[in-house]
PDB file of the backbone (N, CA, C, O) and the ligand in Angstrom, with CONECT records:
HET     CU  A 101       1
ATOM      1  N   UNK A   1      92.479 106.517 104.281  1.00  0.00           N
ATOM      2  CA  UNK A   1      91.824 107.002 102.933  1.00  0.00           C
ATOM      3  C   UNK A   1      90.861 108.278 103.333  1.00  0.00           C
ATOM      4  O   UNK A   1      90.820 109.310 102.663  1.00  0.00           O
ATOM      5  N   UNK A   2      90.120 108.056 104.486  1.00  0.00           N
ATOM      6  CA  UNK A   2      89.027 109.111 104.810  1.00  0.00           C
ATOM      7  C   UNK A   2      89.881 110.398 104.956  1.00  0.00           C
ATOM      8  O   UNK A   2      89.492 111.469 104.492  1.00  0.00           O
ATOM      9  N   UNK A   3      91.124 110.253 105.652  1.00  0.00           N
ATOM     10  CA  UNK A   3      91.897 111.540 105.805  1.00  0.00           C
ATOM     11  C   UNK A   3      92.153 112.109 104.435  1.00  0.00           C
ATOM     12  O   UNK A   3      91.995 113.320 104.280  1.00  0.00           O
ATOM     13  N   UNK A   4      92.531 111.357 103.427  1.00  0.00           N
ATOM     14  CA  UNK A   4      92.828 111.875 102.197  1.00  0.00           C
ATOM     15  C   UNK A   4      91.748 112.774 101.598  1.00  0.00           C
ATOM     16  O   UNK A   4      92.006 113.846 101.052  1.00  0.00           O
ATOM     17  N   UNK A   5      90.473 112.246 101.741  1.00  0.00           N
ATOM     18  CA  UNK A   5      89.358 112.723 101.103  1.00  0.00           C
ATOM     19  C   UNK A   5      88.944 114.079 101.886  1.00  0.00           C
ATOM     20  O   UNK A   5      88.419 115.003 101.265  1.00  0.00           O
ATOM     21  N   UNK A   6      89.190 114.154 103.205  1.00  0.00           N
ATOM     22  CA  UNK A   6      89.041 115.275 104.062  1.00  0.00           C
ATOM     23  C   UNK A   6      89.947 116.178 103.634  1.00  0.00           C
ATOM     24  O   UNK A   6      89.574 117.340 103.477  1.00  0.00           O
ATOM     25  N   UNK A   7      91.207 115.834 103.386  1.00  0.00           N
ATOM     26  CA  UNK A   7      92.067 116.892 103.069  1.00  0.00           C
ATOM     27  C   UNK A   7      91.786 117.469 101.701  1.00  0.00           C
ATOM     28  O   UNK A   7      91.998 118.667 101.513  1.00  0.00           O
ATOM     29  N   UNK A   8      91.341 116.728 100.771  1.00  0.00           N
ATOM     30  CA  UNK A   8      91.144 117.061  99.389  1.00  0.00           C
ATOM     31  C   UNK A   8      89.862 118.038  99.340  1.00  0.00           C
ATOM     32  O   UNK A   8      89.790 119.060  98.657  1.00  0.00           O
ATOM     33  N   UNK A   9      88.874 117.535 100.186  1.00  0.00           N
ATOM     34  CA  UNK A   9      87.674 118.393 100.284  1.00  0.00           C
ATOM     35  C   UNK A   9      88.019 119.752 100.987  1.00  0.00           C
ATOM     36  O   UNK A   9      87.452 120.782 100.624  1.00  0.00           O
ATOM     37  N   UNK A  10      88.936 119.752 101.979  1.00  0.00           N
ATOM     38  CA  UNK A  10      89.387 120.951 102.647  1.00  0.00           C
ATOM     39  C   UNK A  10      90.093 121.932 101.631  1.00  0.00           C
ATOM     40  O   UNK A  10      90.060 123.160 101.712  1.00  0.00           O
ATOM     41  N   UNK A  11      90.678 121.258 100.751  1.00  0.00           N
ATOM     42  CA  UNK A  11      91.664 122.164  99.784  1.00  0.00           C
ATOM     43  C   UNK A  11      90.565 122.745  98.887  1.00  0.00           C
ATOM     44  O   UNK A  11      90.578 123.959  98.682  1.00  0.00           O
ATOM     45  N   UNK A  12      89.691 122.038  98.379  1.00  0.00           N
ATOM     46  CA  UNK A  12      88.652 122.638  97.504  1.00  0.00           C
ATOM     47  C   UNK A  12      87.851 123.696  98.236  1.00  0.00           C
ATOM     48  O   UNK A  12      87.674 124.830  97.791  1.00  0.00           O
ATOM     49  N   UNK A  13      87.454 123.317  99.208  1.00  0.00           N
ATOM     50  CA  UNK A  13      86.561 124.332 100.140  1.00  0.00           C
ATOM     51  C   UNK A  13      87.221 125.569 100.338  1.00  0.00           C
ATOM     52  O   UNK A  13      86.579 126.616 100.248  1.00  0.00           O
ATOM     53  N   UNK A  14      88.359 125.569 100.580  1.00  0.00           N
ATOM     54  CA  UNK A  14      89.155 126.818 101.164  1.00  0.00           C
ATOM     55  C   UNK A  14      89.944 127.527 100.098  1.00  0.00           C
ATOM     56  O   UNK A  14      90.463 128.608 100.378  1.00  0.00           O
ATOM     57  N   UNK A  15      90.081 126.992  98.859  1.00  0.00           N
ATOM     58  CA  UNK A  15      90.590 127.402  97.769  1.00  0.00           C
ATOM     59  C   UNK A  15      90.029 128.894  97.392  1.00  0.00           C
ATOM     60  O   UNK A  15      88.815 129.098  97.403  1.00  0.00           O
ATOM     61  N   UNK A  16      90.862 129.819  97.095  1.00  0.00           N
ATOM     62  CA  UNK A  16      90.196 131.161  96.685  1.00  0.00           C
ATOM     63  C   UNK A  16      89.274 131.005  95.566  1.00  0.00           C
ATOM     64  O   UNK A  16      89.514 130.353  94.550  1.00  0.00           O
ATOM     65  N   UNK A  17      88.113 131.702  95.842  1.00  0.00           N
ATOM     66  CA  UNK A  17      87.069 131.436  94.853  1.00  0.00           C
ATOM     67  C   UNK A  17      86.935 132.702  93.976  1.00  0.00           C
ATOM     68  O   UNK A  17      86.228 133.615  94.404  1.00  0.00           O
ATOM     69  N   UNK A  18      87.481 132.813  92.931  1.00  0.00           N
ATOM     70  CA  UNK A  18      87.214 133.773  91.888  1.00  0.00           C
ATOM     71  C   UNK A  18      86.989 132.955  90.709  1.00  0.00           C
ATOM     72  O   UNK A  18      87.330 131.775  90.640  1.00  0.00           O
ATOM     73  N   UNK A  19      86.356 133.659  89.701  1.00  0.00           N
ATOM     74  CA  UNK A  19      85.691 133.228  88.563  1.00  0.00           C
ATOM     75  C   UNK A  19      86.435 132.171  87.786  1.00  0.00           C
ATOM     76  O   UNK A  19      85.866 131.135  87.442  1.00  0.00           O
ATOM     77  N   UNK A  20      87.987 132.474  87.440  1.00  0.00           N
ATOM     78  CA  UNK A  20      88.649 131.744  86.643  1.00  0.00           C
ATOM     79  C   UNK A  20      89.431 130.616  87.424  1.00  0.00           C
ATOM     80  O   UNK A  20      90.219 129.871  86.841  1.00  0.00           O
ATOM     81  N   UNK A  21      89.177 130.534  88.736  1.00  0.00           N
ATOM     82  CA  UNK A  21      90.146 129.500  89.516  1.00  0.00           C
ATOM     83  C   UNK A  21      89.445 128.174  89.170  1.00  0.00           C
ATOM     84  O   UNK A  21      88.225 128.012  89.182  1.00  0.00           O
ATOM     85  N   UNK A  22      90.330 127.283  88.873  1.00  0.00           N
ATOM     86  CA  UNK A  22      89.932 125.870  88.724  1.00  0.00           C
ATOM     87  C   UNK A  22      90.937 124.943  89.367  1.00  0.00           C
ATOM     88  O   UNK A  22      92.140 125.204  89.369  1.00  0.00           O
ATOM     89  N   UNK A  23      90.401 123.814  89.934  1.00  0.00           N
ATOM     90  CA  UNK A  23      91.240 122.697  90.553  1.00  0.00           C
ATOM     91  C   UNK A  23      91.116 121.484  89.743  1.00  0.00           C
ATOM     92  O   UNK A  23      90.047 120.987  89.390  1.00  0.00           O
ATOM     93  N   UNK A  24      92.358 121.017  89.458  1.00  0.00           N
ATOM     94  CA  UNK A  24      92.293 119.739  88.637  1.00  0.00           C
ATOM     95  C   UNK A  24      93.161 118.700  89.541  1.00  0.00           C
ATOM     96  O   UNK A  24      94.051 119.127  90.276  1.00  0.00           O
ATOM     97  N   UNK A  25      92.864 117.353  89.451  1.00  0.00           N
ATOM     98  CA  UNK A  25      93.692 116.411  89.923  1.00  0.00           C
ATOM     99  C   UNK A  25      94.426 115.579  88.885  1.00  0.00           C
ATOM    100  O   UNK A  25      93.778 114.952  88.046  1.00  0.00           O
ATOM    101  N   UNK A  26      95.753 115.552  88.910  1.00  0.00           N
ATOM    102  CA  UNK A  26      96.478 114.814  87.899  1.00  0.00           C
ATOM    103  C   UNK A  26      97.061 113.528  88.509  1.00  0.00           C
ATOM    104  O   UNK A  26      97.525 113.500  89.649  1.00  0.00           O
ATOM    105  N   UNK A  27      97.013 112.490  87.706  1.00  0.00           N
ATOM    106  CA  UNK A  27      97.660 111.260  88.197  1.00  0.00           C
ATOM    107  C   UNK A  27      98.922 111.315  87.593  1.00  0.00           C
ATOM    108  O   UNK A  27      99.081 111.548  86.395  1.00  0.00           O
ATOM    109  N   UNK A  28      99.919 111.083  88.478  1.00  0.00           N
ATOM    110  CA  UNK A  28     101.482 111.042  88.088  1.00  0.00           C
ATOM    111  C   UNK A  28     102.070 109.506  88.489  1.00  0.00           C
ATOM    112  O   UNK A  28     102.749 109.352  89.505  1.00  0.00           O
ATOM    113  N   UNK A  29     101.784 108.548  87.713  1.00  0.00           N
ATOM    114  CA  UNK A  29     102.086 107.217  88.218  1.00  0.00           C
ATOM    115  C   UNK A  29     103.633 107.025  88.230  1.00  0.00           C
ATOM    116  O   UNK A  29     104.086 106.037  88.808  1.00  0.00           O
ATOM    117  N   UNK A  30     104.363 107.803  87.701  1.00  0.00           N
ATOM    118  CA  UNK A  30     105.866 107.437  87.630  1.00  0.00           C
ATOM    119  C   UNK A  30     106.607 108.157  88.693  1.00  0.00           C
ATOM    120  O   UNK A  30     107.838 108.137  88.691  1.00  0.00           O
ATOM    121  N   UNK A  31     105.917 108.812  89.628  1.00  0.00           N
ATOM    122  CA  UNK A  31     106.693 109.315  90.967  1.00  0.00           C
ATOM    123  C   UNK A  31     106.959 108.039  91.868  1.00  0.00           C
ATOM    124  O   UNK A  31     106.014 107.381  92.300  1.00  0.00           O
ATOM    125  N   UNK A  32     108.096 107.758  92.099  1.00  0.00           N
ATOM    126  CA  UNK A  32     108.425 106.351  92.722  1.00  0.00           C
ATOM    127  C   UNK A  32     109.366 106.671  93.937  1.00  0.00           C
ATOM    128  O   UNK A  32     109.662 105.717  94.656  1.00  0.00           O
ATOM    129  N   UNK A  33     109.833 107.819  94.221  1.00  0.00           N
ATOM    130  CA  UNK A  33     110.584 108.124  95.388  1.00  0.00           C
ATOM    131  C   UNK A  33     110.275 109.580  95.902  1.00  0.00           C
ATOM    132  O   UNK A  33     109.770 110.459  95.204  1.00  0.00           O
ATOM    133  N   UNK A  34     110.630 109.705  97.152  1.00  0.00           N
ATOM    134  CA  UNK A  34     110.023 110.913  97.795  1.00  0.00           C
ATOM    135  C   UNK A  34     110.588 112.260  97.222  1.00  0.00           C
ATOM    136  O   UNK A  34     110.065 113.314  97.585  1.00  0.00           O
ATOM    137  N   UNK A  35     111.689 112.265  96.297  1.00  0.00           N
ATOM    138  CA  UNK A  35     112.255 113.284  95.660  1.00  0.00           C
ATOM    139  C   UNK A  35     111.308 113.695  94.535  1.00  0.00           C
ATOM    140  O   UNK A  35     111.303 114.886  94.224  1.00  0.00           O
ATOM    141  N   UNK A  36     110.442 112.777  93.838  1.00  0.00           N
ATOM    142  CA  UNK A  36     109.828 113.070  92.691  1.00  0.00           C
ATOM    143  C   UNK A  36     108.718 114.168  92.878  1.00  0.00           C
ATOM    144  O   UNK A  36     108.559 115.075  92.062  1.00  0.00           O
ATOM    145  N   UNK A  37     107.936 114.010  94.059  1.00  0.00           N
ATOM    146  CA  UNK A  37     106.867 115.216  94.262  1.00  0.00           C
ATOM    147  C   UNK A  37     107.444 116.484  94.211  1.00  0.00           C
ATOM    148  O   UNK A  37     106.767 117.414  93.772  1.00  0.00           O
ATOM    149  N   UNK A  38     108.821 116.708  94.667  1.00  0.00           N
ATOM    150  CA  UNK A  38     109.360 117.972  94.828  1.00  0.00           C
ATOM    151  C   UNK A  38     109.586 118.574  93.496  1.00  0.00           C
ATOM    152  O   UNK A  38     109.322 119.747  93.230  1.00  0.00           O
ATOM    153  N   UNK A  39     110.103 117.686  92.647  1.00  0.00           N
ATOM    154  CA  UNK A  39     110.315 117.887  91.057  1.00  0.00           C
ATOM    155  C   UNK A  39     109.048 118.436  90.436  1.00  0.00           C
ATOM    156  O   UNK A  39     108.940 119.469  89.776  1.00  0.00           O
ATOM    157  N   UNK A  40     107.991 117.454  90.805  1.00  0.00           N
ATOM    158  CA  UNK A  40     106.711 117.581  89.965  1.00  0.00           C
ATOM    159  C   UNK A  40     106.171 118.931  90.496  1.00  0.00           C
ATOM    160  O   UNK A  40     105.723 119.734  89.679  1.00  0.00           O
ATOM    161  N   UNK A  41     106.186 119.225  91.799  1.00  0.00           N
ATOM    162  CA  UNK A  41     105.583 120.475  92.369  1.00  0.00           C
ATOM    163  C   UNK A  41     106.319 121.670  91.920  1.00  0.00           C
ATOM    164  O   UNK A  41     105.709 122.697  91.623  1.00  0.00           O
ATOM    165  N   UNK A  42     107.723 121.576  91.850  1.00  0.00           N
ATOM    166  CA  UNK A  42     108.356 122.691  91.210  1.00  0.00           C
ATOM    167  C   UNK A  42     108.064 123.155  89.938  1.00  0.00           C
ATOM    168  O   UNK A  42     107.975 124.341  89.618  1.00  0.00           O
ATOM    169  N   UNK A  43     107.884 121.969  89.058  1.00  0.00           N
ATOM    170  CA  UNK A  43     107.545 122.130  87.461  1.00  0.00           C
ATOM    171  C   UNK A  43     106.200 122.810  87.401  1.00  0.00           C
ATOM    172  O   UNK A  43     105.952 123.669  86.555  1.00  0.00           O
ATOM    173  N   UNK A  44     105.370 122.427  88.278  1.00  0.00           N
ATOM    174  CA  UNK A  44     103.859 122.928  88.175  1.00  0.00           C
ATOM    175  C   UNK A  44     103.762 124.316  88.701  1.00  0.00           C
ATOM    176  O   UNK A  44     102.981 125.121  88.195  1.00  0.00           O
ATOM    177  N   UNK A  45     104.533 124.616  89.700  1.00  0.00           N
ATOM    178  CA  UNK A  45     104.605 125.896  90.370  1.00  0.00           C
ATOM    179  C   UNK A  45     105.149 126.974  89.375  1.00  0.00           C
ATOM    180  O   UNK A  45     104.750 128.137  89.448  1.00  0.00           O
ATOM    181  N   UNK A  46     106.052 126.577  88.461  1.00  0.00           N
ATOM    182  CA  UNK A  46     106.580 127.467  87.489  1.00  0.00           C
ATOM    183  C   UNK A  46     105.604 127.867  86.437  1.00  0.00           C
ATOM    184  O   UNK A  46     105.734 128.934  85.838  1.00  0.00           O
ATOM    185  N   UNK A  47     104.655 127.060  86.206  1.00  0.00           N
ATOM    186  CA  UNK A  47     103.633 127.463  85.189  1.00  0.00           C
ATOM    187  C   UNK A  47     102.734 128.551  85.518  1.00  0.00           C
ATOM    188  O   UNK A  47     101.901 128.456  86.420  1.00  0.00           O
ATOM    189  N   UNK A  48     102.902 129.665  84.744  1.00  0.00           N
ATOM    190  CA  UNK A  48     102.198 130.973  85.139  1.00  0.00           C
ATOM    191  C   UNK A  48     100.712 130.670  85.185  1.00  0.00           C
ATOM    192  O   UNK A  48     100.137 130.046  84.293  1.00  0.00           O
ATOM    193  N   UNK A  49     100.194 131.084  86.137  1.00  0.00           N
ATOM    194  CA  UNK A  49      98.575 130.924  86.474  1.00  0.00           C
ATOM    195  C   UNK A  49      98.510 129.851  87.512  1.00  0.00           C
ATOM    196  O   UNK A  49      97.382 129.741  87.992  1.00  0.00           O
ATOM    197  N   UNK A  50      99.351 129.079  87.964  1.00  0.00           N
ATOM    198  CA  UNK A  50      99.175 128.169  88.926  1.00  0.00           C
ATOM    199  C   UNK A  50      99.321 128.726  90.367  1.00  0.00           C
ATOM    200  O   UNK A  50     100.356 129.298  90.708  1.00  0.00           O
ATOM    201  N   UNK A  51      98.343 128.562  91.150  1.00  0.00           N
ATOM    202  CA  UNK A  51      98.394 129.228  92.393  1.00  0.00           C
ATOM    203  C   UNK A  51      98.544 128.357  93.510  1.00  0.00           C
ATOM    204  O   UNK A  51      98.807 128.830  94.615  1.00  0.00           O
ATOM    205  N   UNK A  52      98.385 126.979  93.313  1.00  0.00           N
ATOM    206  CA  UNK A  52      98.534 126.041  94.553  1.00  0.00           C
ATOM    207  C   UNK A  52      98.759 124.678  93.856  1.00  0.00           C
ATOM    208  O   UNK A  52      98.156 124.316  92.846  1.00  0.00           O
ATOM    209  N   UNK A  53      99.692 123.971  94.512  1.00  0.00           N
ATOM    210  CA  UNK A  53     100.033 122.512  94.103  1.00  0.00           C
ATOM    211  C   UNK A  53     100.134 121.624  95.324  1.00  0.00           C
ATOM    212  O   UNK A  53     100.939 121.871  96.222  1.00  0.00           O
ATOM    213  N   UNK A  54      99.266 120.532  95.351  1.00  0.00           N
ATOM    214  CA  UNK A  54      99.282 119.780  96.461  1.00  0.00           C
ATOM    215  C   UNK A  54      99.671 118.409  95.962  1.00  0.00           C
ATOM    216  O   UNK A  54      98.927 117.869  95.143  1.00  0.00           O
ATOM    217  N   UNK A  55     100.818 117.761  96.395  1.00  0.00           N
ATOM    218  CA  UNK A  55     100.961 116.361  96.017  1.00  0.00           C
ATOM    219  C   UNK A  55     100.622 115.355  97.080  1.00  0.00           C
ATOM    220  O   UNK A  55     100.876 115.548  98.269  1.00  0.00           O
ATOM    221  N   UNK A  56      99.971 114.143  96.558  1.00  0.00           N
ATOM    222  CA  UNK A  56      99.741 113.219  97.455  1.00  0.00           C
ATOM    223  C   UNK A  56     100.626 111.971  96.868  1.00  0.00           C
ATOM    224  O   UNK A  56     100.277 111.361  95.857  1.00  0.00           O
ATOM    225  N   UNK A  57     101.795 111.662  97.604  1.00  0.00           N
ATOM    226  CA  UNK A  57     102.801 110.963  97.095  1.00  0.00           C
ATOM    227  C   UNK A  57     102.098 109.465  97.124  1.00  0.00           C
ATOM    228  O   UNK A  57     102.227 108.767  96.119  1.00  0.00           O
ATOM    229  N   UNK A  58     101.422 109.002  98.160  1.00  0.00           N
ATOM    230  CA  UNK A  58     100.961 107.704  98.344  1.00  0.00           C
ATOM    231  C   UNK A  58     100.041 107.243  97.197  1.00  0.00           C
ATOM    232  O   UNK A  58     100.057 106.128  96.674  1.00  0.00           O
ATOM    233  N   UNK A  59      99.234 108.281  96.887  1.00  0.00           N
ATOM    234  CA  UNK A  59      98.215 108.008  95.667  1.00  0.00           C
ATOM    235  C   UNK A  59      98.924 108.234  94.264  1.00  0.00           C
ATOM    236  O   UNK A  59      98.457 107.701  93.257  1.00  0.00           O
ATOM    237  N   UNK A  60      99.933 108.944  94.216  1.00  0.00           N
ATOM    238  CA  UNK A  60     100.700 109.378  93.092  1.00  0.00           C
ATOM    239  C   UNK A  60      99.608 110.425  92.310  1.00  0.00           C
ATOM    240  O   UNK A  60      99.320 110.422  91.113  1.00  0.00           O
ATOM    241  N   UNK A  61      99.137 111.247  93.295  1.00  0.00           N
ATOM    242  CA  UNK A  61      98.116 112.351  92.633  1.00  0.00           C
ATOM    243  C   UNK A  61      98.688 113.791  92.821  1.00  0.00           C
ATOM    244  O   UNK A  61      99.408 113.987  93.801  1.00  0.00           O
ATOM    245  N   UNK A  62      98.461 114.663  92.085  1.00  0.00           N
ATOM    246  CA  UNK A  62      98.858 116.046  92.342  1.00  0.00           C
ATOM    247  C   UNK A  62      97.524 116.806  92.013  1.00  0.00           C
ATOM    248  O   UNK A  62      96.873 116.628  90.984  1.00  0.00           O
ATOM    249  N   UNK A  63      97.187 117.729  93.081  1.00  0.00           N
ATOM    250  CA  UNK A  63      96.030 118.523  92.880  1.00  0.00           C
ATOM    251  C   UNK A  63      96.640 119.852  92.596  1.00  0.00           C
ATOM    252  O   UNK A  63      97.566 120.298  93.274  1.00  0.00           O
ATOM    253  N   UNK A  64      96.064 120.533  91.499  1.00  0.00           N
ATOM    254  CA  UNK A  64      96.638 121.835  91.008  1.00  0.00           C
ATOM    255  C   UNK A  64      95.412 122.775  91.109  1.00  0.00           C
ATOM    256  O   UNK A  64      94.311 122.439  90.671  1.00  0.00           O
ATOM    257  N   UNK A  65      95.631 123.881  91.663  1.00  0.00           N
ATOM    258  CA  UNK A  65      94.748 125.145  91.312  1.00  0.00           C
ATOM    259  C   UNK A  65      95.358 126.114  90.560  1.00  0.00           C
ATOM    260  O   UNK A  65      96.457 126.597  90.831  1.00  0.00           O
ATOM    261  N   UNK A  66      94.595 126.444  89.515  1.00  0.00           N
ATOM    262  CA  UNK A  66      95.111 127.420  88.481  1.00  0.00           C
ATOM    263  C   UNK A  66      93.987 128.359  87.935  1.00  0.00           C
ATOM    264  O   UNK A  66      92.795 128.144  88.153  1.00  0.00           O
ATOM    265  N   UNK A  67      94.423 129.343  87.259  1.00  0.00           N
ATOM    266  CA  UNK A  67      93.624 130.387  86.801  1.00  0.00           C
ATOM    267  C   UNK A  67      93.583 129.932  85.160  1.00  0.00           C
ATOM    268  O   UNK A  67      94.554 129.996  84.405  1.00  0.00           O
ATOM    269  N   UNK A  68      92.362 129.507  84.832  1.00  0.00           N
ATOM    270  CA  UNK A  68      92.202 128.986  83.571  1.00  0.00           C
ATOM    271  C   UNK A  68      92.137 130.036  82.282  1.00  0.00           C
ATOM    272  O   UNK A  68      91.943 129.759  81.098  1.00  0.00           O
ATOM    273  N   UNK A  69      92.347 131.234  82.855  1.00  0.00           N
ATOM    274  CA  UNK A  69      92.576 132.360  81.657  1.00  0.00           C
ATOM    275  C   UNK A  69      93.928 132.422  81.402  1.00  0.00           C
ATOM    276  O   UNK A  69      94.321 132.993  80.385  1.00  0.00           O
ATOM    277  N   UNK A  70      94.764 131.873  82.245  1.00  0.00           N
ATOM    278  CA  UNK A  70      96.187 132.003  82.070  1.00  0.00           C
ATOM    279  C   UNK A  70      96.945 130.783  81.675  1.00  0.00           C
ATOM    280  O   UNK A  70      98.015 130.807  81.067  1.00  0.00           O
ATOM    281  N   UNK A  71      96.235 129.583  82.112  1.00  0.00           N
ATOM    282  CA  UNK A  71      96.917 128.364  81.597  1.00  0.00           C
ATOM    283  C   UNK A  71      95.876 127.478  81.417  1.00  0.00           C
ATOM    284  O   UNK A  71      94.715 127.863  81.550  1.00  0.00           O
ATOM    285  N   UNK A  72      96.226 125.997  81.046  1.00  0.00           N
ATOM    286  CA  UNK A  72      95.165 125.042  80.699  1.00  0.00           C
ATOM    287  C   UNK A  72      95.788 123.809  81.266  1.00  0.00           C
ATOM    288  O   UNK A  72      96.970 123.671  81.580  1.00  0.00           O
ATOM    289  N   UNK A  73      94.720 122.840  81.363  1.00  0.00           N
ATOM    290  CA  UNK A  73      95.256 121.512  81.748  1.00  0.00           C
ATOM    291  C   UNK A  73      96.339 120.880  80.896  1.00  0.00           C
ATOM    292  O   UNK A  73      97.226 120.195  81.405  1.00  0.00           O
ATOM    293  N   UNK A  74      96.257 121.120  79.576  1.00  0.00           N
ATOM    294  CA  UNK A  74      97.281 120.679  78.642  1.00  0.00           C
ATOM    295  C   UNK A  74      98.599 121.267  79.077  1.00  0.00           C
ATOM    296  O   UNK A  74      99.563 120.504  79.138  1.00  0.00           O
ATOM    297  N   UNK A  75      98.751 122.561  79.391  1.00  0.00           N
ATOM    298  CA  UNK A  75      99.948 123.253  79.894  1.00  0.00           C
ATOM    299  C   UNK A  75     100.485 122.437  81.112  1.00  0.00           C
ATOM    300  O   UNK A  75     101.646 122.031  81.122  1.00  0.00           O
ATOM    301  N   UNK A  76      99.657 122.217  82.088  1.00  0.00           N
ATOM    302  CA  UNK A  76     100.066 121.594  83.250  1.00  0.00           C
ATOM    303  C   UNK A  76     100.425 119.921  83.061  1.00  0.00           C
ATOM    304  O   UNK A  76     101.327 119.414  83.729  1.00  0.00           O
ATOM    305  N   UNK A  77      99.758 119.262  82.248  1.00  0.00           N
ATOM    306  CA  UNK A  77     100.507 117.848  81.915  1.00  0.00           C
ATOM    307  C   UNK A  77     101.802 118.205  81.124  1.00  0.00           C
ATOM    308  O   UNK A  77     102.809 117.525  81.321  1.00  0.00           O
ATOM    309  N   UNK A  78     101.822 119.129  80.334  1.00  0.00           N
ATOM    310  CA  UNK A  78     103.041 119.213  79.542  1.00  0.00           C
ATOM    311  C   UNK A  78     104.207 119.566  80.537  1.00  0.00           C
ATOM    312  O   UNK A  78     105.315 119.031  80.494  1.00  0.00           O
ATOM    313  N   UNK A  79     103.909 120.321  81.241  1.00  0.00           N
ATOM    314  CA  UNK A  79     104.883 120.700  82.318  1.00  0.00           C
ATOM    315  C   UNK A  79     105.405 119.633  83.233  1.00  0.00           C
ATOM    316  O   UNK A  79     106.588 119.591  83.571  1.00  0.00           O
ATOM    317  N   UNK A  80     104.530 118.803  83.613  1.00  0.00           N
ATOM    318  CA  UNK A  80     104.971 117.650  84.454  1.00  0.00           C
ATOM    319  C   UNK A  80     105.805 116.536  83.488  1.00  0.00           C
ATOM    320  O   UNK A  80     106.774 115.952  83.974  1.00  0.00           O
ATOM    321  N   UNK A  81     105.387 116.277  82.124  1.00  0.00           N
ATOM    322  CA  UNK A  81     105.926 115.560  81.178  1.00  0.00           C
ATOM    323  C   UNK A  81     107.395 116.192  81.033  1.00  0.00           C
ATOM    324  O   UNK A  81     108.388 115.477  81.173  1.00  0.00           O
ATOM    325  N   UNK A  82     107.481 117.431  80.773  1.00  0.00           N
ATOM    326  CA  UNK A  82     108.907 118.072  80.432  1.00  0.00           C
ATOM    327  C   UNK A  82     109.756 117.842  81.660  1.00  0.00           C
ATOM    328  O   UNK A  82     110.971 117.827  81.466  1.00  0.00           O
ATOM    329  N   UNK A  83     109.347 117.674  82.810  1.00  0.00           N
ATOM    330  CA  UNK A  83     109.914 117.466  84.165  1.00  0.00           C
ATOM    331  C   UNK A  83     110.398 115.999  84.288  1.00  0.00           C
ATOM    332  O   UNK A  83     111.206 115.620  85.135  1.00  0.00           O
ATOM    333  N   UNK A  84     109.865 115.285  83.431  1.00  0.00           N
ATOM    334  CA  UNK A  84     110.154 113.805  83.365  1.00  0.00           C
ATOM    335  C   UNK A  84     109.011 112.906  83.685  1.00  0.00           C
ATOM    336  O   UNK A  84     109.128 111.685  83.578  1.00  0.00           O
ATOM    337  N   UNK A  85     107.781 113.544  84.121  1.00  0.00           N
ATOM    338  CA  UNK A  85     106.865 112.838  84.821  1.00  0.00           C
ATOM    339  C   UNK A  85     105.433 112.972  84.025  1.00  0.00           C
ATOM    340  O   UNK A  85     104.632 113.871  84.280  1.00  0.00           O
ATOM    341  N   UNK A  86     105.226 112.009  83.076  1.00  0.00           N
ATOM    342  CA  UNK A  86     103.998 112.227  82.323  1.00  0.00           C
ATOM    343  C   UNK A  86     102.722 112.144  83.318  1.00  0.00           C
ATOM    344  O   UNK A  86     102.677 111.413  84.307  1.00  0.00           O
ATOM    345  N   UNK A  87     101.776 112.948  82.922  1.00  0.00           N
ATOM    346  CA  UNK A  87     100.616 112.841  83.847  1.00  0.00           C
ATOM    347  C   UNK A  87      99.325 112.829  83.144  1.00  0.00           C
ATOM    348  O   UNK A  87      99.299 112.938  81.918  1.00  0.00           O
ATOM    349  N   UNK A  88      98.248 112.705  83.841  1.00  0.00           N
ATOM    350  CA  UNK A  88      96.938 112.634  83.202  1.00  0.00           C
ATOM    351  C   UNK A  88      95.799 113.044  84.131  1.00  0.00           C
ATOM    352  O   UNK A  88      95.725 112.657  85.298  1.00  0.00           O
ATOM    353  N   UNK A  89      94.967 113.805  83.575  1.00  0.00           N
ATOM    354  CA  UNK A  89      93.720 114.137  84.448  1.00  0.00           C
ATOM    355  C   UNK A  89      93.054 113.088  85.002  1.00  0.00           C
ATOM    356  O   UNK A  89      92.861 112.118  84.269  1.00  0.00           O
ATOM    357  N   UNK A  90      92.632 113.049  86.197  1.00  0.00           N
ATOM    358  CA  UNK A  90      91.872 112.021  86.782  1.00  0.00           C
ATOM    359  C   UNK A  90      90.351 112.375  86.777  1.00  0.00           C
ATOM    360  O   UNK A  90      89.506 111.575  87.178  1.00  0.00           O
ATOM    361  N   UNK A  91      90.086 113.465  86.361  1.00  0.00           N
ATOM    362  CA  UNK A  91      88.640 113.789  86.245  1.00  0.00           C
ATOM    363  C   UNK A  91      88.007 114.738  87.302  1.00  0.00           C
ATOM    364  O   UNK A  91      86.844 115.128  87.193  1.00  0.00           O
ATOM    365  N   UNK A  92      88.824 115.094  88.332  1.00  0.00           N
ATOM    366  CA  UNK A  92      88.146 115.754  89.303  1.00  0.00           C
ATOM    367  C   UNK A  92      88.393 117.370  89.050  1.00  0.00           C
ATOM    368  O   UNK A  92      89.159 118.013  89.768  1.00  0.00           O
ATOM    369  N   UNK A  93      87.727 117.899  88.054  1.00  0.00           N
ATOM    370  CA  UNK A  93      87.888 119.148  87.559  1.00  0.00           C
ATOM    371  C   UNK A  93      86.768 120.022  88.544  1.00  0.00           C
ATOM    372  O   UNK A  93      85.707 119.552  88.954  1.00  0.00           O
ATOM    373  N   UNK A  94      87.210 121.229  88.779  1.00  0.00           N
ATOM    374  CA  UNK A  94      86.329 122.162  89.355  1.00  0.00           C
ATOM    375  C   UNK A  94      86.473 123.520  88.876  1.00  0.00           C
ATOM    376  O   UNK A  94      85.747 124.411  89.318  1.00  0.00           O
TER     377      UNK A  94
HETATM  378 CU    CU A 101     112.007 110.229  92.559  1.00  0.00          CU2+
END
C-alpha cells in the first residue's frame, strides 16, 4: 500500500506543471482481467488533451493527467464507458 501512495505521489510531483494540467483518479471497478487496463488506457490516451495515463489494476484505479482547456473529466469518464468500462472520479483532483 505504501508503495502505491509513493508511486502516486511521485506521479503527481513529477507531472509537468503548466497552468491547465490536471490530474484525476478514476475508479474503474469493472476491470477484471489483465487485458482490461490496456483497453482502458488506450481509450483514455485517445482523448485529445490527455498527456498521461497510469493504471493500477490491483486497486482498479486509473490516474489521468490532462489539459483541462482541451478535455474534461466528463469526457474521460465517457471515453472509458464507451470502451465498456464505466468509471467514476474518486476525488483526487489536482
Ligand atoms: Cu479484461
